[in-house]
N, C-alpha and C positions, 0 to 999 in steps of 0.2 A: 356275705351271701347275696347273690343276685336273685331276682324274682322274674318269672315270666308274667305276661299280662293275660295269659289264657288259663282259665280255671272254671270250675263249677262247684257249687255247694248247695246242699238242701238239708234243712233241719225242720223238725216238727215237735210240737208240744201240745199236750192236752190239759185242760183245766176246766173250772166251772163254766166258763164262757163257751167252751167247745174246743175245737182244734185249730191251732195256729200253725202255719207252715211258711217258711221263707225259701225262695229259690234265688240264688245269685249266679249270674253268668257274666264272665269277664273276658273281653277280647282286646286285642291291641288297638291303641289309639294314641295320637300325639299328646293329648292332655287327659286329665281325669274328667270323664263325662258320665255322670250318673243318670240313669233312667229309672224312675220309681213307678210302680203300679201298686197302689194301696187301696183297700176297701174304704168306702166313704166314711165309715165310722172311725177309721184310724188315720185320717188325713193329718191329724196333729203330729204324727210321728215324723213327717217329712224333714223338718229341721234337724231333729236328732240324728236321723239316718244319714243325712248329708254331712253333718259334722263328723260322725264316726268314720265315714268313708274318707273324708279329707285328712283325718288324723292317722289313718292306717295305710292308705294307698297313695301313690304319687301319680300314676298314669293308668290309662285303660278305660274302655267303655264298659260300664258295669250296669247290667240290668238287674234290678231288685224287685221281686214280685212277692207280695204278702197275700196269703189267702186265709180267710177265717170261715170255718164251718161252725156256725153257732149251734149250741145245744138247746134247741127250743122246746124239746119234749116236756110237757107238763107245765110250761110257762104261760102266763097270762099275756095275751096280745092286746095292746091298746093302740089307739089312733092319736097321733100328734095333731090335734085339731088346728093349731096355728100353721103347721107345715102343710096340712091338707088344704086349708083355706088359701094359702099362697099358690099351691099347685092349681086349684080350681080357678082362681082369679086369673092366673096366667093363661090357662086353657081357654077361658071365656074371652080374653083379649084377642087371642089368635082366632077364635071362632068368629068373632065380629068382622074379621077381614076376609072370611071365606063365605061364598055363596052356598046356601044349603049345607051347613056343616053337619057332620054326624053327631048324634047325641053323645054327651060325655059319659064314658063307662066308669062307674065307681071302682071296678076292679083295677082299671088302669091307674086310677089315682092311688089306690092302695099299693100298687107295685112300684110307685115312685120312691126312690131312696129317702128314708127318714120319715115317711108317713106312718107306716106300720111298724111299731116297736114292741119289743118283748121286755119283760122284767129280767134284765140281764145283770151280770156282775158289775161291780164298780168299774166305770170307764177308766179311772186312773190306774186301777190294778191291771186292767187289760192292756193299757198302753205300756205300763212298766214291764209286763210279761213279754209283750211283743218286742220291745227294745232289747231286753235281756236275750231273747232268742235271736235277734238280729246280730248282737255281738258274737254269739256262738257261731252263727253262719259266717260272719265276716272272718272270724278266726280260722274256720275250716277253709274258706276261700284263700286266705293268705297262705295257709299251709300248703294248699294245692299249688299255688303260684310258686312257692318256694321249692317244692319237689321238681316241678317242671323247669324252674330256673337252674337247679343243680344239673339237670340233664343237658340243658342248653350250654352251660359252662363246660361240661365235659366234651360236648361236640366241638365247641370253639377251641378248646385246648388241643384236641386231636389235629385240627386244621392249622393251628399255630405251630405245632411241632412239624407238620408237613411243610409249611412255609419256610421254616428255618432250615429244614433239610434241603429244600430247593436252593435257598440262598447259599448255604455252605458248599453245595455241589457246584453251583455256578461260579463261586469265588475261586474254587480250585481249578475250574476249567478255563477261566479267562486267560491266564498266561499261555496255555496251550493253544487256545483259539487265536490269540494275537500272533503267536509265532507261526501258526499255520497260515494265517492271512498274509503275513509278511513274506513267507516263502512263496505263496501263491503269486504275489505281485512280482517278485524277483524272477520266478520261473516264466511268467508271462512276458516280462521284458526281454528275457533271454530268447524266448521263442520268436519275438518280433525283431530281435537283433537290433534293438534301438540303441543309439548312441546317446546315453543319458549321463548327465552330470551326477556322479556318485553323491556329492554333497546335497544337491537338490533332491535326489531320490531319497536320501536319508531324512531330509526335512519333511518330505511328504509322508514317509512312513511314520515319523514321530507324530505328525498331525493326525494321521489316521488312528494311531493308538490313543491319542487324547480324545478324539471324538467317540471312540469306542469304549472309553473307560467307564465302567459302571460301578466302580468301588463305592462312590458316594451313594448311589441308589441302594446298593446292597446294605450299606451301613444304616441307612434310614429305615429300610425294611426291618432290620434287626431291632432298631430302636423302637419302632412302632409296635413290634411284637411284644417287647418287654413292657411297653406302656399298657397294651391290652391286657396282659397278664396281671399287671398291678391293679388295673381298674376292676377286673374280675375278682381279685382277691379282696379288694376293699369293699365290694358289694354296694348295697344301697341302690338308689335310683341311678343306674349306670347306662341306661339305654341310649340317651342322646350323646353322651361322651363316646360310647362305643361306635355309634353310627358315624361320628366325625372321624374316628380313627380308621374305620373301613374306607372312607373316602380318601384318606391320606395313603393308606396301603395301596389302593387302586391307582392312585396318581403315580406312585413309584413303579408299579408293575407296567403301567402304560409307557413310562419313560424307558424302562428296560426294553420293551418291545420296539420302541422307535430307534434304539441304539443297536439292536440286534444285527450282527453281521455274520452269524453262523447259525446253522439249523438247530444246534443245541441250545443256544441262547434264546432263539425264537421259541422253541418248545418250552423252555423254562419260564419265559414270560407268559405263555398261554396257560401253563399249569398254575402259575401264581394267580392269574386272573380268575381261573375257575375256583380255586380255593377261597379267594377273597369274596367272590360272589356268593359262594355257599355260606360263608360267615355272615355276610351282609343280610341275607335272607333270615338267618336265625336271630340276628341282632334286632330285627324289626319287632320281635315278640318280647324283648326284654324291657322291663319297667324302667 
């Protein structure tokens, strides 16, 4: 099963400490790029969160936001004197550099993270609860990426089928187009009443047929389609492999266009390029 890199997940949990909530947003990116926003009191979670992301996801830019609404009602507030002293000392150092500084406001010191604390639940228990909740959010995110990945696989399969239809149709038309091109040249020579060496004319017609032969390109297109289907069926982190195959499909479609000698083959090459470009855009979102 393949996975998209685009998904959203939100989970919430309430306990003695208050309410914890995680929001995860994932979009496409060449590599795995986590961006974490954690409350100051839960900064220790960063290592565990990053490890969990690396073990679960292969690619994508993932924004992880943790919010903690503390249940402070009825709890005793205390001042971390050491922390407050550090804040005051830092403020006085800056004030010494300023001419006529404003007086230091005690409320601003209290507002500094870590100065004013409440009798809260065990920090280890809070960390464990936050990590457990993150695992749940990550599972929800991966499920969302899986659902979108399944839809992307379906869209790709539709276009693969359309590509094979174009290839099969063109394969049937090539002999007719070559015969029509041959007759067109003979008719033109007859109109000009040119005295041409039949053997030389036949050689030129054979050379034209060789230059217009697209059997190899059609075979490679069919081979690439089979490989894309194999990769989709295998699942996993398939985005880079699929992107490479899109480039190869496009290369063959370009060669078909350069060899086109009939409006029908030109139109087939255009149709193929449109289908391949549609696939390439979808592949950019696959993990």
